[in-house]
C-alpha positions as CSV (number, residue, x, y, z in Angstrom):
1,M,29.6,25.8,2.0
2,A,26.0,24.6,1.5
3,M,25.1,27.9,-0.2
4,M,28.1,27.7,-2.5
5,A,27.3,24.1,-3.5
6,R,23.7,25.1,-4.4
7,V,25.1,28.0,-6.4
8,R,27.3,25.6,-8.3
9,R,24.3,23.3,-8.9
10,T,22.2,26.1,-10.1
11,V,24.8,27.4,-12.6
12,F,25.4,23.8,-13.8
13,L,21.7,23.2,-14.4
14,C,21.5,26.4,-16.4
15,L,24.4,25.4,-18.6
16,L,23.0,21.9,-19.0
17,V,19.6,23.0,-19.9
18,I,20.9,25.5,-22.5
19,G,24.1,23.8,-23.7
20,V,23.0,20.2,-24.3
21,P,20.1,21.0,-26.6
22,L,22.3,23.6,-28.4
23,F,25.0,21.0,-28.9
24,S,22.6,18.5,-30.3
25,Y,21.1,21.2,-32.6
26,L,24.5,22.1,-34.0
27,L,25.7,18.6,-34.6
28,A,22.5,16.8,-35.6
29,P,22.5,18.1,-39.2
30,L,25.6,16.0,-39.8
31,S,23.6,12.9,-40.0
32,S,20.8,14.4,-42.2
33,G,23.3,16.2,-44.4
34,F,25.2,13.0,-45.0
35,V,22.1,11.2,-46.0
36,A,21.0,14.0,-48.3
37,R,24.3,13.9,-50.1
38,R,24.1,10.1,-50.3
39,K,27.6,9.8,-49.0
40,F,26.3,7.6,-46.2
41,T,23.5,5.1,-45.9
42,R,20.6,5.5,-43.4
43,R,22.3,2.9,-41.3
44,N,25.4,5.2,-41.0
45,A,23.1,8.1,-40.0
46,A,21.5,6.0,-37.3
47,V,25.0,5.2,-35.9
48,I,25.9,8.9,-35.8
49,N,22.6,9.6,-34.0
50,R,23.3,7.0,-31.4
51,L,26.8,8.5,-30.9
52,L,25.2,11.9,-30.4
53,A,22.8,10.5,-27.9
54,S,25.6,8.8,-26.0
55,L,27.5,12.0,-25.9
56,E,24.5,13.9,-24.6
57,K,24.1,11.3,-21.9
58,S,27.8,11.6,-21.0
59,L,27.5,15.3,-20.7
60,A,24.5,15.0,-18.4
61,T,26.1,12.4,-16.1
62,K,29.8,13.2,-16.0
63,L,29.9,17.0,-16.1
64,P,28.5,17.3,-12.6
65,R,31.7,16.0,-11.1
66,L,33.5,19.1,-12.6
67,M,30.9,21.3,-11.1
68,G,31.6,20.3,-7.5
69,F,29.0,17.6,-6.9
70,D,29.9,15.0,-4.4
71,G,29.2,11.3,-4.9
72,D,28.4,10.2,-8.4
73,G,27.0,13.7,-9.0
74,V,23.9,12.6,-10.9
75,L,20.9,14.8,-10.2
76,T,17.8,12.9,-9.4
77,A,14.8,13.6,-11.7
78,C,12.5,13.9,-8.8
79,G,12.3,13.5,-5.0
80,L,13.3,15.1,-1.8
81,Q,16.9,13.9,-2.0
82,R,19.4,14.9,-4.8
83,H,21.1,11.7,-5.8
84,R,20.2,8.8,-8.1
85,R,22.9,6.6,-6.6
86,Y,23.0,6.3,-2.9
87,A,22.7,3.8,0.0
88,V,20.4,3.5,3.0
89,Q,21.1,1.4,6.1
90,S,19.4,0.3,9.2
91,T,19.7,-2.4,11.8
92,N,16.2,-3.6,10.8
93,I,15.7,-4.2,7.1
94,V,12.8,-6.5,6.2
95,T,14.0,-8.9,3.5
96,P,12.5,-12.1,2.2
97,Q,14.9,-13.9,4.6
98,G,13.6,-12.0,7.7
99,V,14.5,-8.9,9.6
100,Q,18.2,-8.2,9.6
101,P,20.7,-5.4,9.8
102,G,21.8,-4.3,6.4
103,S,22.3,-1.7,3.6
104,I,20.4,-1.1,0.4
105,L,22.3,0.3,-2.6
106,V,20.1,2.2,-5.0
107,D,21.0,3.2,-8.5
108,D,18.7,5.1,-10.9
109,G,15.6,3.9,-9.0
110,V,16.5,0.2,-8.8
111,I,17.9,-1.9,-5.9
112,V,21.4,-2.9,-6.9
113,E,21.9,-5.1,-3.8
114,V,20.8,-5.7,-0.2
115,A,24.1,-5.9,1.6
116,D,25.5,-6.3,5.0
117,W,25.0,-3.5,7.5
118,G,27.6,-0.7,7.2
119,K,29.0,-1.8,3.8
120,Y,28.6,1.7,2.4
121,K,29.7,3.5,5.5
122,R,32.3,6.1,4.8
123,G,35.8,4.9,5.8
124,R,35.0,1.2,5.8
125,H,35.7,0.7,2.1
126,A,37.5,3.2,0.0
127,K,35.6,2.3,-3.1
128,Y,32.3,3.3,-1.4
129,A,33.6,6.7,-0.1
130,E,31.7,8.7,-2.7
131,I,28.3,7.0,-2.3
132,P,25.9,9.2,-0.2
133,L,24.6,7.3,2.7
134,I,21.4,7.7,4.7
135,D,21.7,6.0,8.1
136,Y,18.2,5.3,9.6
137,N,19.7,3.8,12.7
138,D,17.2,1.3,14.2
139,A,14.1,2.3,12.2
140,I,12.4,-0.4,10.2
141,I,13.0,-0.4,6.4
142,S,10.4,-2.6,4.8
143,P,9.0,-3.0,1.3
144,G,6.8,-0.3,0.1
145,V,3.1,-1.1,0.7
146,I,1.0,-1.9,-2.3
147,D,-2.6,-0.9,-1.9
148,A,-4.5,-3.0,-4.5
149,H,-7.9,-1.5,-3.6
150,M,-8.3,2.2,-3.8
151,H,-10.9,4.6,-5.2
152,M,-9.2,7.9,-6.1
153,N,-12.3,9.2,-8.0
154,T,-10.2,10.8,-10.8
155,P,-11.3,12.1,-13.2
156,G,-14.7,13.6,-12.7
157,R,-15.2,13.4,-8.9
158,D,-12.0,14.9,-7.7
159,E,-13.9,16.9,-5.1
160,W,-14.5,13.5,-3.3
161,E,-10.7,12.9,-3.2
162,G,-8.7,13.1,-6.4
163,S,-5.4,11.4,-7.3
164,K,-3.3,14.3,-6.0
165,H,-4.7,13.9,-2.4
166,A,-5.1,10.1,-2.5
167,T,-1.5,9.5,-3.5
168,K,-0.2,12.0,-0.9
169,A,-2.1,10.2,1.7
170,A,-0.8,6.9,0.5
171,A,2.8,8.1,0.6
172,A,2.3,9.4,4.1
173,G,1.2,5.9,5.1
174,G,4.1,4.1,3.5
175,V,2.3,3.1,0.4
176,T,4.4,3.2,-2.8
177,T,1.9,1.8,-5.4
178,V,-1.8,2.0,-5.6
179,V,-4.1,0.1,-7.9
180,D,-7.1,2.3,-8.6
181,M,-10.6,0.9,-9.0
182,P,-12.6,1.6,-12.2
183,L,-15.1,3.7,-10.2
184,N,-16.1,6.3,-8.9
185,G,-14.6,8.6,-11.5
186,I,-16.4,9.9,-14.5
187,P,-16.2,8.2,-16.8
188,S,-15.7,4.8,-15.2
189,T,-12.7,3.0,-16.5
190,V,-14.5,0.6,-18.8
191,T,-13.1,1.4,-22.2
192,A,-9.6,2.0,-23.6
193,E,-10.5,5.6,-24.1
194,A,-11.4,6.0,-20.5
195,V,-8.0,4.5,-19.5
196,R,-6.3,7.2,-21.6
197,D,-8.5,9.9,-20.0
198,K,-7.7,8.7,-16.5
199,R,-4.0,8.5,-17.2
200,A,-4.0,12.1,-18.6
201,A,-5.9,13.4,-15.6
202,I,-3.6,11.7,-13.1
203,E,-0.4,12.9,-14.9
204,A,-1.8,16.4,-15.0
205,N,-2.6,16.4,-11.3
206,G,0.6,14.8,-10.3
207,A,0.9,11.5,-8.4
208,T,3.1,11.1,-5.4
209,V,3.3,7.3,-5.7
210,D,3.0,4.9,-8.7
211,V,-0.5,4.2,-9.9
212,A,-1.9,1.2,-11.8
213,F,-5.5,0.6,-12.9
214,W,-8.2,-2.0,-12.7
215,G,-10.6,-1.9,-15.6
216,G,-14.4,-2.3,-15.2
217,V,-16.8,-5.0,-16.3
218,V,-20.2,-3.6,-16.8
219,Q,-23.3,-4.5,-18.9
220,S,-21.9,-2.7,-22.0
221,N,-18.8,-4.9,-22.2
222,V,-19.3,-8.1,-20.1
223,R,-20.4,-10.2,-23.1
224,D,-18.1,-8.5,-25.6
225,A,-14.8,-10.3,-25.9
226,K,-13.4,-7.7,-28.3
227,A,-14.3,-4.8,-26.0
228,L,-12.7,-6.6,-23.0
229,K,-9.5,-7.3,-25.0
230,S,-9.4,-3.7,-26.0
231,L,-9.7,-2.6,-22.4
232,L,-6.9,-5.0,-21.3
233,G,-4.8,-3.8,-24.2
234,A,-5.0,-0.3,-22.9
235,G,-2.9,-1.4,-19.9
236,V,-5.2,-2.2,-17.0
237,V,-3.7,-5.0,-14.7
238,G,-7.1,-6.8,-14.5
239,L,-10.8,-6.3,-14.4
240,K,-13.3,-5.5,-11.6
241,A,-17.0,-6.6,-11.5
242,F,-19.9,-5.9,-9.1
243,L,-22.5,-8.5,-8.4
244,S,-24.7,-5.9,-6.7
245,D,-25.5,-2.2,-7.4
246,P,-22.3,-0.2,-6.7
247,G,-24.3,3.0,-6.0
248,T,-23.2,5.2,-9.0
249,K,-25.0,5.6,-12.3
250,E,-21.8,5.3,-14.3
251,F,-21.1,1.7,-13.2
252,D,-23.6,-1.1,-13.2
253,A,-23.7,-4.7,-11.8
254,V,-23.4,-7.9,-13.8
255,S,-24.3,-11.5,-13.0
256,P,-22.2,-14.6,-12.7
257,E,-23.9,-15.8,-15.9
258,D,-22.8,-12.7,-17.7
259,L,-19.3,-13.3,-16.7
260,S,-19.3,-16.8,-18.0
261,V,-20.0,-15.7,-21.6
262,A,-16.7,-14.0,-22.3
263,T,-15.0,-12.5,-19.3
264,F,-13.5,-15.6,-17.7
265,D,-12.1,-16.8,-21.1
266,V,-10.6,-13.4,-22.0
267,L,-9.0,-13.0,-18.6
268,G,-7.8,-16.6,-18.6
269,A,-6.1,-16.1,-22.0
270,A,-4.5,-12.9,-20.8
271,G,-3.4,-14.2,-17.5
272,R,-4.9,-11.4,-15.5
273,P,-7.3,-11.5,-12.6
274,L,-11.0,-10.7,-12.1
275,I,-11.7,-8.7,-8.9
276,V,-15.3,-9.3,-7.7
277,H,-17.4,-7.4,-5.2
278,A,-19.4,-10.4,-4.1
279,E,-22.8,-9.5,-2.6
280,H,-26.3,-10.7,-3.8
281,V,-28.7,-8.2,-2.2
282,D,-32.2,-9.5,-1.4
283,P,-34.4,-6.4,-1.3
284,A,-37.0,-8.1,0.9
285,I,-34.5,-8.8,3.7
286,S,-33.1,-5.3,3.5
287,E,-36.5,-3.7,3.7
288,R,-37.4,-5.8,6.8
289,A,-34.2,-4.7,8.5
290,W,-34.9,-1.0,7.9
291,A,-38.5,-1.3,9.0
292,K,-37.4,-3.0,12.2
293,G,-34.3,-1.0,13.2
294,S,-33.3,2.7,13.5
295,S,-31.7,4.4,10.6
296,N,-28.9,6.0,12.6
297,V,-27.7,2.7,14.1
298,H,-25.0,0.7,12.4
299,A,-26.5,-2.6,13.4
300,T,-29.5,-1.8,11.2
301,W,-27.2,-1.3,8.2
302,E,-25.4,-4.5,9.0
303,A,-28.7,-6.4,9.3
304,S,-29.8,-5.0,5.9
305,R,-26.8,-6.7,4.2
306,P,-26.1,-9.8,6.3
307,A,-23.2,-12.2,5.7
308,S,-25.5,-14.5,3.7
309,F,-25.5,-11.9,0.9
310,E,-21.7,-12.5,0.6
311,T,-21.8,-16.3,0.8
312,N,-24.7,-16.5,-1.7
313,A,-22.9,-14.3,-4.2
314,I,-19.6,-16.3,-3.8
315,E,-21.5,-19.6,-4.4
316,A,-23.1,-18.3,-7.6
317,L,-19.8,-16.8,-8.9
318,L,-17.8,-20.0,-8.2
319,S,-20.5,-22.2,-9.8
320,A,-20.4,-20.1,-13.0
321,W,-16.6,-20.0,-13.0
322,N,-16.4,-23.8,-12.5
323,A,-18.6,-24.4,-15.6
324,T,-16.1,-22.6,-17.9
325,D,-13.2,-24.2,-19.8
326,H,-10.9,-25.4,-17.0
327,K,-7.8,-25.1,-19.3
328,R,-8.3,-21.4,-19.6
329,R,-9.4,-20.4,-16.2
330,A,-8.9,-16.9,-15.1
331,R,-7.8,-15.9,-11.7
332,V,-10.6,-14.7,-9.4
333,H,-10.1,-12.5,-6.4
334,I,-12.9,-11.8,-3.9
335,A,-12.6,-8.2,-2.7
336,H,-13.1,-6.9,0.8
337,V,-14.3,-10.0,2.5
338,S,-16.1,-9.0,5.7
339,S,-17.5,-12.2,7.1
340,V,-15.7,-15.3,8.3
341,E,-18.5,-17.4,6.6
342,A,-17.6,-15.9,3.2
343,A,-13.9,-16.5,3.8
344,K,-14.4,-20.1,4.7
345,K,-16.5,-20.6,1.6
346,V,-13.5,-19.4,-0.5
347,V,-11.1,-21.6,1.4
348,A,-13.3,-24.7,0.9
349,A,-13.7,-24.0,-2.9
350,R,-9.9,-24.0,-3.3
351,D,-9.8,-27.6,-2.5
352,D,-13.3,-28.9,-3.2
353,M,-13.6,-27.3,-6.6
354,G,-10.0,-27.4,-7.5
355,F,-9.4,-23.7,-7.9
356,G,-6.3,-23.7,-5.7
357,S,-4.1,-20.6,-5.9
358,R,-6.2,-19.1,-8.7
359,L,-8.8,-18.2,-6.2
360,T,-7.7,-15.5,-3.7
361,M,-9.4,-13.0,-1.4
362,E,-8.6,-9.9,0.6
363,T,-10.0,-8.2,3.7
364,C,-9.5,-4.6,4.9
365,P,-8.2,-2.8,8.0
366,H,-11.7,-1.7,9.1
367,Y,-12.9,-5.3,9.2
368,L,-9.9,-6.2,11.3
369,T,-10.2,-3.2,13.6
370,F,-13.8,-2.2,14.2
371,A,-16.9,-4.2,15.3
372,N,-20.5,-3.6,14.7
373,E,-21.5,-3.3,18.4
374,E,-18.7,-0.7,19.0
375,I,-19.8,1.8,16.4
376,A,-21.5,4.8,17.9
377,N,-25.0,5.8,16.7
378,G,-24.8,8.2,13.7
379,D,-21.1,7.5,13.0
380,T,-21.6,7.1,9.2
381,R,-17.8,7.4,8.7
382,L,-17.9,3.6,9.2
383,K,-20.5,2.8,6.6
384,C,-19.1,0.5,3.9
385,A,-20.3,-2.4,1.9
386,P,-20.1,-5.2,2.9
387,P,-20.8,-3.9,6.4
388,I,-18.5,-4.2,9.4
389,R,-19.5,-7.4,11.4
390,D,-19.4,-8.1,15.1
391,G,-16.4,-8.6,17.4
392,T,-16.6,-12.4,17.3
393,N,-16.4,-12.3,13.5
394,R,-13.4,-9.9,13.7
395,E,-11.5,-12.3,15.9
396,A,-12.4,-15.2,13.6
397,L,-11.0,-13.3,10.6
398,W,-7.8,-12.7,12.5
399,R,-7.5,-16.4,13.2
400,M,-7.8,-17.0,9.5
401,M,-5.1,-14.4,9.0
402,I,-2.5,-15.6,11.5
403,G,-3.7,-19.1,12.3
404,D,-4.7,-20.5,15.7
405,A,-2.4,-20.2,18.6
406,P,-0.3,-23.3,19.4
407,P,-1.6,-25.3,22.3
408,A,0.1,-24.9,25.7
409,S,1.5,-28.5,25.3
410,A,3.2,-27.7,22.0
411,A,7.0,-27.9,21.7
412,P,8.8,-24.6,22.3
413,D,9.9,-24.4,18.6
414,T,6.3,-24.7,17.3
415,P,5.5,-21.7,15.1
416,M,3.5,-18.9,16.8
417,M,1.5,-18.2,13.6
418,G,-0.1,-20.6,11.2
419,T,-0.7,-20.4,7.4
420,S,-2.7,-17.4,6.4
421,Q,-5.9,-18.3,4.6
422,L,-6.8,-14.7,3.7
423,D,-4.4,-13.6,1.1
424,L,-3.9,-9.9,1.6
425,V,-5.2,-6.6,3.0
426,G,-6.3,-3.6,1.0
427,S,-7.6,-0.2,2.2
428,D,-10.7,0.0,0.1
429,H,-10.1,3.8,0.5
430,S,-13.4,5.3,-0.8
431,P,-13.8,8.8,0.5
432,C,-16.3,11.6,-0.1
433,G,-17.2,14.9,1.4
434,A,-19.0,15.5,4.7
435,D,-22.2,16.3,2.9
436,L,-22.5,12.8,1.5
437,K,-21.7,11.2,4.9
438,T,-24.3,13.2,6.7
439,F,-26.9,13.2,3.9
440,D,-30.4,13.1,5.4
441,G,-29.0,13.3,8.9
442,A,-27.0,10.4,10.1
443,H,-28.9,7.8,8.0
444,F,-26.8,4.7,7.4
445,G,-29.0,3.8,4.5
446,N,-28.6,7.1,2.7
447,A,-25.0,8.1,3.6
448,W,-22.2,7.3,1.1
449,G,-20.7,3.9,1.7
450,G,-16.9,4.2,1.9
451,I,-14.1,4.6,4.4
452,N,-11.3,7.1,4.4
453,G,-8.3,5.0,5.2
454,A,-5.5,5.2,2.6
455,Q,-3.0,6.8,5.1
456,Y,-3.6,4.1,7.7
457,L,-3.4,0.8,5.8
458,L,0.0,0.0,7.2
459,T,-0.4,1.5,10.7
460,A,-3.9,0.4,11.4
461,T,-3.2,-3.2,10.2
462,H,-0.1,-3.2,12.3
463,A,-1.9,-2.0,15.4
464,A,-4.4,-4.8,15.3
465,L,-1.8,-7.4,14.3
466,H,0.7,-6.4,16.9
467,R,-1.7,-6.6,19.8
468,R,-2.7,-10.2,18.9
469,V,0.8,-11.4,18.2
470,Q,2.2,-9.7,21.2
471,Y,-0.3,-11.3,23.6
472,R,0.1,-14.7,21.9
473,V,3.9,-14.6,22.3
474,A,3.7,-13.3,25.9
475,S,1.3,-16.0,26.9
476,R,3.6,-18.7,25.4
477,R,6.9,-17.4,26.7
478,R,5.7,-16.4,30.2
479,A,6.7,-19.7,31.9
480,E,10.3,-19.6,30.6
481,W,10.5,-15.9,31.4
482,E,9.4,-16.6,35.0
483,S,12.0,-19.3,35.3
484,M,14.8,-16.8,34.9
485,P,16.5,-15.4,38.0
486,K,14.5,-12.4,39.0
487,E,17.5,-10.1,39.4
488,N,18.5,-10.8,35.8
489,R,15.0,-10.9,34.3
490,P,14.1,-8.1,31.9
491,P,10.5,-6.9,31.6
492,I,8.5,-9.4,29.6
493,G,7.9,-6.8,26.9
494,K,11.7,-6.5,26.2
495,Y,12.1,-10.3,26.6
496,I,9.7,-11.0,23.7
497,H,10.4,-7.9,21.6
498,E,12.6,-9.4,18.9
499,E,10.3,-12.4,18.4
500,V,7.2,-10.1,18.1
501,R,9.0,-7.8,15.7
502,E,10.2,-10.6,13.5
503,L,6.7,-12.1,13.3
504,T,4.8,-8.9,12.7
505,M,7.2,-7.3,10.2
506,T,7.5,-10.3,8.0
507,W,3.8,-10.8,8.0
508,L,3.1,-7.2,7.0
509,A,5.7,-7.5,4.2
510,E,4.0,-10.5,2.8
511,H,0.3,-9.4,3.1
512,L,0.7,-5.7,2.3
513,S,3.5,-5.8,-0.2
514,L,4.4,-9.1,-1.9
515,R,0.9,-10.7,-2.3
516,P,-0.7,-7.5,-3.6
517,A,2.2,-7.2,-6.1
518,R,1.4,-10.7,-7.3
519,L,-2.3,-10.0,-7.6
520,A,-1.6,-7.0,-9.8
521,G,1.1,-8.7,-11.8
522,L,3.8,-6.4,-10.5
523,E,5.9,-8.9,-8.6
524,N,8.8,-8.8,-11.0
525,S,9.5,-5.1,-10.1
526,K,7.8,-4.5,-6.8
527,G,6.7,-6.2,-3.5
528,S,10.0,-7.1,-1.8
529,L,13.5,-5.7,-1.2
530,E,15.6,-7.6,-3.7
531,A,18.2,-6.8,-6.2
532,G,16.7,-5.8,-9.6
533,K,13.4,-4.6,-8.2
534,D,12.2,-1.0,-7.9
535,A,13.6,0.9,-4.9
536,D,10.2,1.1,-3.2
537,F,10.5,1.1,0.5
538,V,9.1,2.7,3.7
539,V,11.2,3.8,6.7
540,W,9.1,3.8,9.9
541,Q,9.0,3.3,13.7
542,P,6.4,0.6,14.3
543,L,6.1,1.2,18.1
544,A,5.7,5.0,17.9
545,V,2.2,6.6,17.6
546,G,2.0,9.1,14.7
547,E,0.8,12.6,15.5
548,E,-1.7,12.4,12.7
549,A,-3.6,9.8,14.8
550,L,-3.5,11.9,18.0
551,S,-3.3,15.6,17.3
552,A,-6.2,18.0,17.4
553,N,-5.1,19.3,14.0
554,A,-5.5,15.8,12.4
555,A,-6.9,17.3,9.3
556,E,-3.7,19.2,8.7
557,L,-1.5,16.1,9.2
558,G,-3.8,13.8,7.2
559,M,-3.1,14.1,3.5
560,S,-6.5,13.0,2.2
561,R,-8.7,15.8,0.9
562,H,-11.2,14.9,3.7
563,A,-8.8,13.7,6.3
564,S,-11.0,14.7,9.2
565,L,-13.6,12.1,8.1
566,S,-11.3,9.1,8.7
567,P,-12.6,6.9,11.5
568,Y,-9.0,6.0,12.6
569,L,-8.3,9.4,14.0
570,D,-10.2,9.2,17.4
571,L,-9.6,5.6,18.5
572,A,-8.6,4.7,22.1
573,P,-5.0,5.4,23.1
574,W,-2.9,2.3,23.7
575,A,-2.4,2.9,27.4
576,A,-6.2,2.5,27.9
577,A,-6.6,-0.6,25.7
578,G,-6.8,-4.2,27.0
579,Y,-5.4,-7.2,25.3
580,G,-7.5,-10.0,23.8
581,D,-6.6,-13.6,23.2
582,D,-7.9,-16.4,21.1
583,G,-10.4,-17.5,23.7
584,G,-11.3,-14.3,25.5
585,A,-13.4,-11.3,24.8
586,P,-12.3,-9.4,21.7
587,P,-10.2,-6.3,22.4
588,S,-11.5,-2.8,21.6
589,P,-10.0,-1.1,18.6
590,V,-7.0,1.2,19.2
591,M,-5.4,4.0,17.2
592,P,-3.0,3.2,14.4
593,L,0.5,2.2,15.6
594,G,3.5,3.3,13.7
595,R,5.2,6.5,12.6
596,V,6.3,6.8,8.9
597,L,9.5,8.7,8.6
598,A,10.1,8.5,4.8
599,T,8.7,6.8,1.7
600,F,10.8,6.0,-1.4
601,V,9.3,5.3,-4.8
602,R,11.7,4.0,-7.4
603,G,14.5,5.6,-5.4
604,N,12.8,9.0,-5.1
605,R,12.1,10.1,-1.5
606,V,8.5,11.2,-2.0
607,F,7.5,11.7,1.6
608,E,9.4,12.7,4.7
609,R,8.5,13.6,8.2
610,V,10.6,16.7,9.1
611,E,11.1,17.6,12.7
612,A,13.5,20.1,14.2
613,V,16.2,19.5,11.6
614,D,15.7,19.9,7.9
615,A,16.6,16.6,6.3
616,S,15.6,17.4,2.7
617,D,19.2,17.0,1.4
618,L,21.8,14.3,2.0
619,A,24.7,15.7,4.1
620,S,28.0,15.0,2.6
621,E,29.1,12.9,5.6
622,G,25.9,10.8,5.5
623,E,22.5,11.6,6.9
624,K,21.0,10.4,10.1
625,G,17.4,9.4,10.2
626,T,14.7,11.6,11.7
627,G,14.5,10.2,15.2
628,T,15.3,7.1,17.1
629,Y,13.4,3.8,17.0
630,V,11.1,3.6,20.0
631,G,11.7,0.2,21.6
632,P,9.6,-1.4,24.3
633,E,9.9,-0.3,27.8
634,G,8.1,-3.3,29.1
635,S,6.0,-4.2,32.1
636,E,5.2,-7.3,33.9
637,E,1.4,-6.8,33.6
638,D,-0.5,-8.2,30.6
639,E,-2.3,-5.0,30.1
640,A,0.8,-2.9,29.8
641,L,3.4,-5.0,28.0
642,Y,4.8,-2.0,26.3
643,A,5.0,1.8,26.9
644,Y,4.5,3.5,23.6
645,A,6.0,6.7,22.6
646,A,3.9,9.8,23.1
647,P,3.9,12.4,20.2
648,E,6.3,15.3,20.3
649,T,5.1,18.6,21.5
650,V,6.2,20.2,18.3
651,T,4.0,19.4,15.3
652,P,6.1,17.9,12.5
653,I,6.0,19.0,8.9
654,F,5.1,16.5,6.3
655,N,6.8,17.1,2.9
656,T,5.8,15.3,-0.3
657,Q,7.0,15.3,-3.9
658,A,5.0,14.1,-6.9
659,C,7.3,11.5,-8.4
660,G,4.7,8.7,-9.2
661,S,4.1,7.2,-12.6
662,V,1.1,5.5,-14.2
663,L,1.9,1.8,-14.7
664,L,0.3,0.3,-17.7
665,K,0.4,-3.4,-18.4
666,A,2.1,-4.5,-21.6
């Protein structure tokens, strides 16, 4: 039956490809002939052309029913599933209202509605009998992640990564849209022509997910309002500036004073943000650090760029911004904040200087996962700028992300998590080849500064978040759990599971999807699972460890060009990890937590994790998801609240499809 269906589809496609253009070719002269003979006006000809176009569309969408297609029969333009109109369902869909059972109806790449669970199940409602259904059981379906900070290095340095590999890695990690930085490609994206070149290169390479661009502010355009307006007019979603040398000759730094001449006003009028790498490097301090320390020790690199470099740069930037016309203020976003001192400086300025929500900031998974003192000598995979700080700083950043834990005396209904002061998390994926990471031996000063992490933005952030939320909830609920009759008392892991899941999934949806969408001006079409928005979502098992983080063949399962250089691949397994709390010693980093099953971009399934059964097509009776959600097994000991799923013995196959588009701002 499946073979015959595919034969029918192949025959139909051949007829469609040949027949529709021929039909148009034969009938189109009607309109031009009428005009030539002046029996009809040009308006009449336009009407005829519209009728022809409508007929073509009807042929393309209605004939499939006659050819034996099930459902609405419309072939998808791209993707690993064959329908434009279909539904997915799960008992755990992350909506703006929380985690709930439900169904999502998708039509032509757009979410039509987020409905009750089982609404589109065959047999429940006759009118839905023809809608193909994918049942993902208890897997999480959450909004597609938006990575607002990525360096794909296309065009010009594709050997470092390239858009093809970068977007595959993103899709494998549940990312549906990336916003590419204006460097390190050649040329840098600092002119309208460079925007066109980058778009052409990405479209030629193929992109698995959607791609938007940040434009660059450099010495050649920073004071030139006309040039900046031209760059914005080419479709970039905002501009990026460095206050320190970025390390490539194609992109140079500017000063806060430079930005105050034209950049703030141009961006304020356009309503688009300025992204800033905020460091003021003092060469004397850096030289003393290198003279005193060892070149293969990360602590030396950290000492050469202390937190004061960040805070000094932020102070200078905000002072210059504050001196501009307040009526036309731009939005300013501080990229990759590494130190809690810098983050607190931003928070204070929102109130003290009146910037409010126009001033935002991000941090990255590596600042939330690793600590300076834990980095092995010579492990230049973890060199980045600003540098990774110590464990105390890491925990302080987390408290700014999720708020302080409520005191023991607080009422039972007191929220477990406070207001987040850090706005969002971006990967700052900036890979390169092994030669640049090991240049001049394992010298932290000479190695390229950038971390390979696009595939682990979701799962690495979730791992670090989950541990802290889990411990906080367990500590708070232990007394009520212990008061239950022992014979009826479940393991504490199961007892708190739903609360932890609700807290972590909604937090991730806000900080990895909704807020990045707002930053890039994409919130009307992306960032949440709501009717009318693009059908961008990720299907995943949050409590299962993905093989790509465990297997010896990690380079094969990683989609990045240089996947083996990712520092997330060899972290401690969960079973060996302790749990930290707000007052105790910071916990050691652990491997990314979560297994992505499928990623959908505008309704197209662009990534899937195929196991024993081929799930590339939708079965006529509805498709089951690839595996079962791994829930908590539980334990009464703090150090083993959950038993996490071990990887399968059979290595899965990761399939991808290039369905992404370049998104240009109107």
